[in-house]
NUPA-912399 format. One line per 4 residues: number of its first residue (from 1); their letters; for each residue x, y negated, z negated of N, C-alpha, C. Coordinates in Angstrom, 1 decimal, always signed. Each point is the difference from the previous one (the first is absolute). Last residue first. Layout:
<pators>
NUM> a> X,Y,Z,X,Y,Z,X,Y,Z  ...
</pators>
This chain:
<pators>
175> gadv> -31.1,-14.6,+35.2,-0.8,-1.6,+0.5,+0.7,-1.0,+0.3  +0.8,+4.4,-1.7,-0.4,+0.2,+1.6,-0.3,-1.9,+0.2  +2.8,+2.6,-4.5,-1.1,-0.7,+0.3,+0.3,-1.2,+1.4  +1.4,+5.0,-2.8,+0.4,-1.3,+1.0,-1.1,-0.5,+0.5
171> qcnk> +1.8,+2.7,-4.3,-1.0,+0.2,+1.1,+0.6,-1.3,+0.5  +2.9,+3.6,-3.0,-0.4,-1.2,-0.4,-1.4,-0.2,+2.1  +2.5,+4.1,-2.3,-0.5,-0.9,-1.2,-1.4,-1.0,+0.4  +2.6,+2.6,+3.4,-1.2,+0.8,-0.9,-0.7,-0.4,-1.1
167> klpp> +4.3,-1.7,+1.2,-0.9,+0.1,+1.5,-1.6,+0.7,+0.0  +4.2,+0.7,-2.7,-0.8,-1.9,-0.1,-0.9,+0.2,+1.0  +1.1,+4.8,-2.1,+0.3,-1.3,+1.0,-0.2,-0.9,-0.1  -1.1,+3.5,-4.4,+0.7,-0.3,+1.4,+0.4,-1.0,+1.2
163> vfty> +1.2,+2.9,-5.0,-0.6,-1.5,+0.2,+0.1,+0.0,+2.0  +0.6,+3.5,-4.8,+0.3,-0.5,+1.2,-0.9,-1.2,+0.9  +2.5,+1.3,-4.5,-0.8,+0.0,+0.2,+0.4,-0.1,+1.5  +2.4,+0.9,-4.4,+0.5,-1.0,+1.8,-2.3,+0.8,+0.1
159> didw> +2.4,-1.7,-4.6,-0.2,+1.2,+0.5,-0.2,-0.4,+1.5  +2.9,-2.5,-4.8,-0.8,+0.2,+0.5,-0.3,+1.1,+1.0  +3.0,-0.1,-3.0,-0.7,-1.3,-0.6,-1.3,+0.1,+1.1  +4.0,+2.8,+0.0,-0.7,+0.7,-1.0,-0.9,-1.3,+0.0
155> pfyv> +3.2,-0.7,+2.8,-0.4,+0.4,+0.1,-2.0,+1.3,-0.7  +2.3,-4.7,-1.1,+0.2,+0.7,+0.7,-0.7,+0.9,-0.2  +0.7,-5.6,+0.9,-1.1,+1.1,-0.8,+0.4,+1.1,+0.9  +1.4,-5.0,-1.6,+0.3,+1.3,+0.9,-0.5,+1.1,-0.8
151> wkdq> -0.6,-6.0,+0.6,+0.1,+1.4,-0.4,+0.4,+1.3,-0.5  +2.1,-5.0,+0.6,-0.7,+1.1,+0.9,-0.7,+1.0,-1.0  +2.2,-4.0,-0.7,-1.7,-0.2,+0.1,-0.4,+0.4,+0.8  +5.5,-0.2,-1.1,-1.2,+0.7,-0.8,-1.7,-0.2,-0.8
147> rfek> +3.4,+1.4,+3.6,+0.3,-0.9,+0.0,-0.9,+0.2,-0.5  +3.2,+4.1,+0.5,-1.0,-0.6,+0.8,-0.2,-1.5,-0.6  +4.1,+4.1,+0.8,-0.9,-1.4,-0.8,-1.0,-0.9,+0.5  +2.9,+5.8,+0.4,-1.0,-1.6,+0.0,-0.6,-0.9,-0.8
143> vcld> +2.6,+3.9,-1.7,+0.5,-0.1,+1.7,-1.2,-0.7,+0.8  +2.7,+0.0,-5.2,-1.5,-0.6,+1.0,+0.2,+0.9,+1.3  +3.8,-0.6,-5.0,-0.7,+0.3,+1.0,-1.0,+0.4,+0.8  +1.0,-1.9,-5.1,+1.1,+0.3,+1.1,+0.1,+0.5,+1.0
139> vver> -3.9,-2.7,-2.5,+0.8,+0.9,+0.0,+0.9,+0.3,+0.3  -1.5,-4.2,-1.2,-0.4,+1.0,-1.5,+0.2,+1.4,+1.4  +0.4,-4.1,+2.4,+0.7,+0.2,-1.1,+0.2,+0.8,-0.9  -4.1,-0.4,+3.0,+1.0,+0.7,+0.8,+1.4,-0.1,-1.2
135> gmpk> -5.0,-2.2,-0.8,+0.8,+1.2,-0.4,+1.5,+0.2,+0.8  -2.5,-3.5,+1.6,-0.7,-0.2,-1.3,+1.3,+1.1,-0.9  -0.9,+0.7,+5.2,+1.4,-0.9,-0.3,+0.5,-0.6,-1.7  -2.4,+4.7,+1.3,-0.3,-1.3,+0.4,+1.3,-0.7,-0.4
131> aylt> +0.2,+5.4,+1.4,+0.2,-1.1,-0.3,-0.6,-1.5,+0.3  +0.4,+6.3,+0.5,-0.3,-1.0,+0.5,+0.0,-1.3,-1.1  +1.4,+4.9,-0.3,-0.8,-0.6,+1.1,+0.6,-1.7,+0.7  +2.3,+1.0,-4.4,-1.9,+0.6,+0.1,+0.6,-0.1,+2.0
127> affa> +3.5,+1.0,-5.6,-0.4,+0.1,+2.1,-1.2,-0.1,+0.1  +4.0,-0.3,-4.5,-1.5,-0.6,+1.0,-0.1,-0.4,+1.4  +3.4,+2.3,-4.2,-0.3,+0.1,+1.1,-0.8,-0.6,+0.5  +0.9,+0.5,-5.1,-0.8,+0.1,+0.7,+0.2,-0.9,+1.7
123> kpll> +1.1,-1.2,-4.8,+1.1,+1.2,+0.9,-0.4,+0.1,+1.1  -3.0,-2.5,-2.6,+0.6,-0.6,+0.5,+1.6,+0.9,+0.7  -5.2,+0.7,-1.9,+0.9,+0.8,+0.5,+1.6,-0.9,+0.6  -3.8,-2.2,-2.8,-0.1,+1.2,-0.4,+0.9,+1.4,+0.7
119> krim> -0.1,-4.7,+2.0,+0.4,+0.0,-1.5,-0.5,+1.7,-0.7  -1.1,-0.8,+4.3,+1.1,-0.5,+0.0,+0.7,+0.3,-1.3  -4.9,+0.4,+0.2,+1.0,+1.6,+0.9,+1.6,-0.3,-0.3  -2.8,-4.3,+0.1,-0.2,+0.8,-0.8,+0.8,+1.7,-0.8
115> rata> +0.4,-2.6,+4.3,+0.3,-0.7,-1.3,+0.5,+0.8,-1.2  -3.3,+1.5,+4.0,+1.1,+0.2,-0.1,+1.4,-0.6,-0.9  -4.9,-0.9,-0.3,+0.5,+1.2,-0.3,+1.4,-0.1,+0.1  -0.5,-4.3,+1.6,-0.9,+0.7,-0.7,+0.6,+1.5,-1.3
111> gtdv> +0.5,-2.3,+4.9,+0.9,+0.4,-0.7,-0.2,+0.4,-1.3  -2.0,-1.2,+4.0,-0.3,-1.2,-0.8,+1.5,+0.2,-1.4  -0.7,+3.9,+3.3,-0.8,-1.3,+0.2,+0.5,-1.4,-0.3  +1.7,+4.9,+1.1,+0.4,-0.5,-1.2,-1.0,-1.5,+1.3
107> lddi> -0.2,+5.5,+0.9,-0.4,-1.5,+0.0,+1.0,-0.5,-0.2  +0.0,+5.0,-0.8,-0.7,-0.1,+1.8,+0.7,-1.8,+0.0  +2.4,+2.9,-3.8,-1.1,-0.6,+0.3,-0.1,-0.4,+1.6  +3.5,+2.3,-3.6,-0.8,+0.6,+1.3,-1.7,-0.9,-0.1
103> llyg> +5.8,+0.9,-2.7,-1.2,-0.6,-0.2,+0.0,+0.3,+1.2  +2.8,+2.5,-1.7,+0.3,-1.4,+1.2,-1.2,-0.3,-0.5  +3.3,+2.1,-3.4,-1.3,+0.4,+0.6,+0.4,-0.9,+1.5  +3.6,-0.1,-3.6,+0.2,+1.2,+0.9,-1.4,+0.0,+0.6
99> egdh> -1.4,-2.8,-3.9,+2.2,+0.5,-0.1,-0.1,+1.1,+1.3  -4.0,-1.8,-2.5,-0.1,+0.0,+1.5,+1.7,+0.5,+0.0  -1.1,-0.9,-3.7,-0.8,-0.8,+0.0,+0.6,-0.5,+2.2  -2.9,+3.7,-3.7,+1.2,-0.1,+0.0,+0.5,-1.4,+1.1
95> evgk> -4.2,+2.9,-1.0,+0.1,-0.9,-1.5,+1.7,+0.6,+0.6  -4.7,-1.8,+2.6,+0.9,+1.1,-0.3,+1.0,-0.6,-1.0  -5.6,-1.4,+0.5,+2.0,-0.3,+0.3,+0.6,+1.2,+0.9  -5.5,-1.9,-0.3,+0.9,+1.6,+0.0,+1.3,-0.3,+0.2
91> likv> -3.4,-3.6,+0.2,-0.6,+0.8,-0.7,+0.6,+1.5,-0.4  +0.6,-5.1,+0.7,+0.8,+1.1,+0.4,-0.9,+1.1,-1.0  -1.8,-5.1,+2.3,+0.7,+1.0,-1.2,+0.1,+1.1,+0.4  +0.2,-5.7,+1.8,+0.8,+1.5,+0.1,-1.0,+0.8,-0.9
87> etrm> -2.7,-3.8,+0.7,+1.0,+0.3,-0.4,+0.8,+1.0,+0.5  -3.6,-1.6,+3.6,-0.4,+0.0,-2.1,+1.8,-0.5,+0.0  -1.6,-1.5,+5.1,+0.6,+1.1,-0.6,-0.5,-0.5,-2.0  -2.8,+0.6,+5.0,+0.5,-1.2,-1.4,+1.0,+1.7,-1.3
83> iqag> -2.8,+0.5,+5.6,+0.3,+0.1,-0.9,+0.3,-1.2,-1.2  -2.2,+1.8,+5.3,-0.8,-1.0,-1.8,+0.6,+0.5,-1.1  +2.3,+1.5,+4.0,-0.2,-0.4,+0.5,-0.4,-1.3,-1.2  -2.6,+4.4,+1.4,+1.3,+0.1,-1.1,+0.9,-0.8,-0.4
79> qgdd> -5.4,-0.5,+0.4,+1.2,+0.3,+1.4,+1.4,+0.4,-0.9  -5.3,+0.1,-1.5,+1.0,+0.9,+0.3,+2.0,-0.3,+1.2  -3.2,-2.3,-3.5,-0.9,-0.2,+1.6,+1.1,+0.8,+1.0  +0.1,-1.0,-4.6,-0.6,+1.3,+0.3,-0.6,+0.2,+1.2
75> saae> +4.3,-3.2,-2.9,-1.9,-1.0,+0.4,-0.8,+1.6,+0.5  +4.6,-0.1,-1.4,-0.5,-1.7,-0.4,-1.8,+0.4,+0.4  +3.7,+3.8,-2.1,-0.8,-0.6,+1.8,-0.4,-1.2,-0.4  +4.5,+1.8,-2.8,-1.5,-0.2,+0.3,-1.1,+0.4,+1.4
71> yssa> +5.6,+0.8,-1.6,-0.3,-0.6,+1.0,-1.9,+0.2,-1.0  +4.9,+1.7,-1.5,-0.9,-1.7,-0.4,-0.6,-0.3,+0.6  +2.3,+4.6,-1.8,-1.6,-0.8,+0.1,+0.3,-1.7,-0.3  +3.3,+5.1,+0.0,-0.1,-1.4,-0.7,-1.1,-0.1,+0.8
67> citd> +3.6,+4.3,-0.9,-1.5,-0.6,+0.9,-0.4,-1.5,-0.8  +4.1,+4.3,+1.7,-0.3,-1.9,-1.3,-1.0,+0.5,+0.4  +2.5,+4.6,+0.4,-0.6,-1.4,+0.6,+0.1,-0.8,-1.3  +2.3,+4.1,+2.3,-0.4,+0.1,-0.9,-0.9,-1.3,+0.4
63> llri> +3.4,+4.2,+2.2,-0.8,-1.4,+0.3,-0.4,+0.1,-1.5  +4.2,+2.8,+2.7,-0.7,-0.6,-1.8,-1.2,-1.0,+0.4  +2.9,+2.5,+3.6,-1.2,+1.2,-0.5,-0.7,-0.6,-1.4  +2.4,-1.8,+4.4,+0.1,-0.2,-0.5,-0.7,+0.9,-1.5
59> eler> +1.9,-0.9,+5.2,-0.6,+1.5,-0.2,+0.7,-0.9,-2.5  -0.9,-2.9,+4.0,+1.1,-0.3,-1.1,+0.0,+1.8,-0.5  -3.5,-0.5,+3.3,+0.4,-0.1,+0.8,+1.7,-0.2,-0.6  -3.6,+0.5,-3.1,-0.1,+1.1,+1.5,+1.7,-0.1,+0.4
55> avla> -1.8,-3.3,-3.0,+1.1,+1.4,-0.4,-0.5,+0.9,+0.3  -2.0,-4.0,+2.1,+1.8,-0.4,-0.4,+0.4,+1.4,-0.8  -4.8,+0.0,+0.7,+1.3,+0.3,+1.0,+1.2,-0.2,+0.0  -3.0,-1.1,-3.8,-0.1,+1.7,+1.0,+0.9,+0.3,+1.5
51> apil> -0.7,-4.4,-2.0,+1.1,+0.7,-0.6,+0.4,+2.0,-0.1  -3.3,-3.5,+2.4,+1.2,+0.0,+0.1,+0.7,+0.6,-0.6  -4.4,+0.4,-1.1,+0.6,+0.6,+1.0,+1.3,+0.0,+0.5  -1.3,-1.8,-4.2,+0.0,+0.9,+0.3,-0.3,+0.9,+1.0
47> ggra> +0.2,-4.9,-1.9,+1.5,+0.5,+0.9,+0.0,+0.9,-0.2  -3.9,-1.8,-0.5,+0.3,-0.8,+1.3,+1.0,+0.9,-0.2  -2.1,+0.2,-3.6,-0.2,+0.5,+0.9,+0.3,+0.0,+1.6  +2.5,+0.4,-4.2,-1.0,+0.0,+0.3,-0.9,-1.4,+0.0
43> iaii> +4.8,+1.4,+1.1,-0.1,-1.1,-1.1,-1.8,+0.0,+0.5  +4.7,+3.5,-0.8,-1.1,-0.9,+1.5,-0.9,-0.5,-0.9  +5.1,+2.0,-0.5,-1.2,-0.6,-1.2,-1.1,-0.3,+0.9  +4.2,+4.2,+1.2,-0.4,-1.1,-0.1,-1.2,-1.3,-0.6
39> gkfp> +5.5,+3.2,-0.9,-1.4,+0.2,-0.2,-1.5,-1.6,+1.1  +5.7,+0.8,-0.2,-0.8,+0.9,-1.0,-1.1,+0.4,+0.4  +2.4,-2.4,+3.0,-0.9,-0.2,-1.0,+0.1,+1.5,-0.4  +4.8,-1.3,+3.1,-1.7,+0.6,-0.1,-0.6,-0.6,-1.2
35> grdm> +0.6,-3.5,+3.5,+0.1,+1.6,-1.5,+1.4,+0.7,+0.2  -0.6,-3.7,+3.0,-0.3,-1.0,-0.9,-0.1,+1.8,-1.0  +0.3,+0.0,+5.1,+1.8,-0.3,-0.8,-1.2,-0.1,-1.7  -3.8,+1.7,+1.8,+1.1,+1.2,+0.1,+1.7,-0.6,+0.0
31> larc> -4.2,-3.2,+0.4,+0.5,+0.4,-1.7,+1.1,+1.1,+0.4  -1.4,-1.7,+3.8,+0.7,-1.2,-0.2,+0.5,+0.6,-1.6  -2.8,+3.1,+3.0,+1.0,+0.3,+0.3,+1.1,-1.9,-0.3  -4.6,+0.3,-2.0,+1.1,+1.4,+0.0,+1.2,+0.3,+0.8
27> llrt> -3.3,-3.4,+1.0,+0.3,-0.4,-1.3,+1.3,+1.1,-0.5  -1.9,+0.7,+4.8,+0.7,-1.0,-0.5,+0.5,+0.0,-1.0  -4.0,+2.9,+0.3,+1.3,+0.7,+0.1,+1.4,-1.3,+0.3  -3.9,-1.5,-1.7,+0.0,+1.0,-0.5,+1.8,+0.3,+0.5
23> drhl> -2.6,-1.4,+3.2,+0.7,-1.6,-0.8,+0.4,+0.5,-1.6  -2.0,+2.7,+3.2,+0.5,-0.6,+0.1,+1.1,-0.9,-0.7  -4.2,+1.7,-1.0,+1.3,+0.8,-0.2,+0.8,+0.0,+0.7  -3.9,-2.9,+0.0,+0.8,+0.0,-0.8,+1.3,+1.3,-0.7
19> epws> -1.7,-0.8,+4.3,+0.0,-1.6,-0.2,+1.4,-0.1,-1.9  -3.6,+3.6,+2.0,+2.0,+0.3,+0.8,+0.6,-1.5,-0.5  -4.7,-0.4,-1.9,+0.8,+1.6,-0.7,+1.4,+0.0,+1.0  -1.4,-4.6,+0.1,-1.0,+0.8,+0.4,+0.4,+1.4,-0.9
15> ivid> -1.1,-5.4,-0.9,+1.2,+0.9,-0.2,-0.4,+1.5,+0.3  -1.7,-5.7,+0.7,-0.8,+2.0,-0.6,+1.5,+0.5,+0.7  -0.6,-5.3,-1.5,+0.7,+1.2,+0.6,-0.4,+1.0,-0.6  -2.6,-4.9,+0.0,+0.3,+0.9,-0.3,+0.9,+0.8,+0.3
11> dryp> -1.5,-5.5,-1.2,-0.2,+1.1,+1.0,+0.7,+1.2,-0.1  -0.5,-4.0,-3.2,+0.3,-0.9,+1.6,-0.7,+0.9,+1.1  +0.0,+0.0,-5.7,+0.3,+0.4,+1.0,-0.2,+0.1,+1.5  -0.6,-1.6,-4.6,+0.9,-0.1,+0.3,+0.3,+0.1,+1.6
7> sifa> -5.4,-0.2,-2.3,+1.3,+0.3,+0.4,+1.2,-0.6,+0.3  -3.8,-1.4,-4.0,+0.8,-0.1,+2.2,+0.5,+0.7,-0.3  -4.4,+0.0,-3.7,+1.7,+1.0,+0.9,+0.1,-0.8,+1.8  -3.4,-1.6,-4.0,-0.5,-0.3,+1.6,+1.5,+1.1,-0.4
3> nem> -3.4,-1.8,-3.7,+1.5,-0.3,+0.2,+0.8,+1.2,+1.7  -5.0,-2.8,-1.1,+0.9,+1.0,+0.0,+1.4,+0.6,+0.1  -3.7,-4.2,-2.0,+1.3,-0.2,+1.6,+0.6,+2.1,-0.6
</pators>
């Protein structure tokens, strides 16, 4: 029998560009009282866009990245939620402990990546847009919390396409 991957996710949450921008501005309002910050460290890749938006809103010009890898495709079916966790690998770090810096990511899920990065940057203020229960305690601030069994799609994960009206897709049985 094959090793079948069973997804732990029950359904999806799709974040739109306007929602992401609004939530980032909410995060920035909460961060204004926590600074000033020397700079921002974005957790690549998910934290790159939120970090750029935060940098604009808080007028922070010093940006760096910490690059980590912790997901891998579990199947070749093209479904984004069909992933499994692997060990967290740091591909690029920073040369300090994070003191005075703002650490930004899009989402803390199980907290595995966040815990490793928190060990490397223990003095950074860690903010995410979204958090799930298993990782929530690792971050200092988040805007929204989602249930653990929700898969979150970000605007850069999806492609918008036309969907015809339901009536055109339904065949009525005249029988």
